[in-house]
C-alpha positions in Angstrom: -58.9 -92.8 -179.8 -58.7 -88.9 -179.3 -62.0 -86.8 -178.9 -62.0 -83.7 -180.8 -64.1 -80.6 -182.2 -64.0 -79.3 -185.4 -66.1 -78.2 -188.4 -67.0 -80.4 -191.1 -65.4 -79.5 -194.0 -66.9 -82.3 -196.5 -68.9 -85.3 -196.7 -68.5 -87.8 -199.3 -70.2 -91.1 -199.7 -68.2 -93.9 -200.2 -70.3 -97.0 -201.0 -71.5 -99.7 -198.9 -70.5 -102.5 -196.9 -72.7 -105.8 -196.1 -71.8 -107.1 -192.4 -73.5 -109.1 -189.9 -75.6 -106.1 -188.9 -76.9 -105.7 -192.5 -75.8 -102.8 -194.7 -73.6 -100.3 -193.7 -73.1 -97.0 -195.6 -69.5 -95.7 -196.0 -68.5 -91.9 -195.8 -65.3 -90.2 -196.2 -65.4 -87.1 -193.5 -63.0 -84.2 -193.8 -62.7 -82.0 -191.2 -61.2 -78.2 -191.1 -58.7 -78.9 -188.6 -57.2 -81.5 -191.1 -58.5 -84.8 -189.9 -60.0 -87.2 -192.3 -61.5 -90.6 -191.7 -64.2 -93.1 -192.6 -67.3 -93.1 -190.8 -69.9 -96.0 -191.0 -73.6 -95.6 -190.8 -76.8 -97.5 -190.9 -78.8 -95.1 -192.5 -77.9 -93.9 -196.2 -79.2 -90.5 -195.2 -76.8 -89.9 -192.2 -77.2 -86.9 -190.1 -74.2 -87.2 -187.7 -71.9 -85.3 -189.9 -73.2 -82.3 -191.9 -70.8 -79.9 -194.1 -70.4 -76.5 -191.8 -71.6 -78.2 -188.8 -69.2 -78.1 -185.9 -69.2 -81.4 -184.1 -67.5 -83.3 -181.5 -66.0 -86.7 -182.7 -64.0 -89.6 -181.8 -61.0 -89.9 -184.1 -58.8 -93.4 -184.6 -55.7 -92.6 -186.6 -53.8 -95.2 -188.2 -53.6 -96.8 -191.7 -57.4 -96.6 -192.0 -58.5 -93.6 -189.8 -62.1 -93.7 -188.7 -64.2 -90.8 -187.4 -67.4 -91.6 -185.1 -69.8 -89.2 -183.7 -68.8 -88.6 -179.8 -72.0 -87.9 -177.3 -71.4 -86.6 -174.0 -72.6 -89.3 -171.6 -74.6 -87.6 -168.5 -72.8 -89.9 -165.8 -70.7 -88.5 -162.9 -68.2 -90.7 -162.6 -66.8 -89.5 -159.3 -70.4 -89.8 -157.5 -71.6 -92.9 -159.6 -74.8 -90.7 -160.3 -76.4 -89.2 -163.5 -76.0 -85.7 -164.1 -78.4 -83.3 -163.5 -80.0 -82.1 -166.9 -83.5 -80.6 -167.3 -85.3 -83.8 -168.2 -83.5 -86.0 -165.8 -85.0 -83.2 -163.2 -88.3 -84.0 -164.7 -88.0 -87.7 -164.2 -86.7 -87.4 -160.8 -89.6 -85.0 -159.6 -92.5 -87.7 -161.3 -90.3 -90.4 -159.0 -90.8 -88.1 -156.0 -94.2 -87.2 -156.5 -95.3 -91.1 -156.8 -93.7 -91.7 -153.8 -94.9 -88.6 -151.9 -98.3 -89.7 -152.8 -98.0 -93.2 -151.6 -96.6 -91.9 -148.5 -99.8 -89.3 -148.2 -102.1 -92.5 -148.5 -100.5 -94.3 -145.8 -100.4 -91.0 -143.6 -104.3 -90.0 -144.3 -105.6 -93.8 -143.3 -108.4 -93.1 -145.7 -109.8 -90.8 -143.4 -109.1 -87.4 -145.9 -110.5 -86.1 -148.9 -108.5 -86.3 -152.3 -107.7 -82.8 -152.0 -106.3 -83.4 -148.6 -104.5 -86.1 -149.9 -102.8 -84.1 -153.0 -102.1 -81.2 -150.4 -100.2 -83.7 -148.3 -98.5 -85.4 -151.3 -97.4 -81.8 -152.5 -95.9 -80.7 -149.0 -94.0 -84.2 -149.0 -92.7 -83.7 -152.6 -91.5 -80.2 -151.8 -89.6 -81.1 -148.8 -88.1 -84.1 -150.7 -87.0 -82.4 -153.9 -85.9 -79.0 -152.1 -85.0 -80.2 -148.7 -86.7 -77.1 -147.1 -89.4 -77.7 -144.4 -92.8 -76.8 -145.9 -95.2 -74.3 -144.3 -98.8 -75.0 -144.9 -101.6 -72.7 -144.0 -102.5 -75.0 -140.7 -98.6 -74.1 -139.4 -98.1 -70.6 -140.4 -97.7 -69.6 -136.5 -100.4 -67.5 -136.4 -101.7 -68.6 -133.0 -105.0 -67.5 -131.4 -103.7 -66.2 -128.4 
């Protein structure tokens, strides 16, 4: 298997095949770099290979060459952690906020208003997410003496 990038030159329907996962639709895919191969889709109106589109694909050479779409995985193998994407950052921030609210509740011990609780949770979340020590109105170093 080889991962390549090329423009789709042509897409031709090439019948169906009934297997254990149901009906598969076969397509003959030709790329502008000369690669040709069969692609099998669960959808009769597949959208992974459109004529004129530049795509990353997996190419399996041989007597019966195969072409499959290639999807970049959002995973850093060296660290074992997910790569940072905007969607991943949003999810990470939601998790931090949830944890920060829980910590703020424990910190307040029922003696604070909801506004104070949210303020404390935001300060904790900011610190967790950015690593920067937060400054609040209460700690702005404006000493009265």
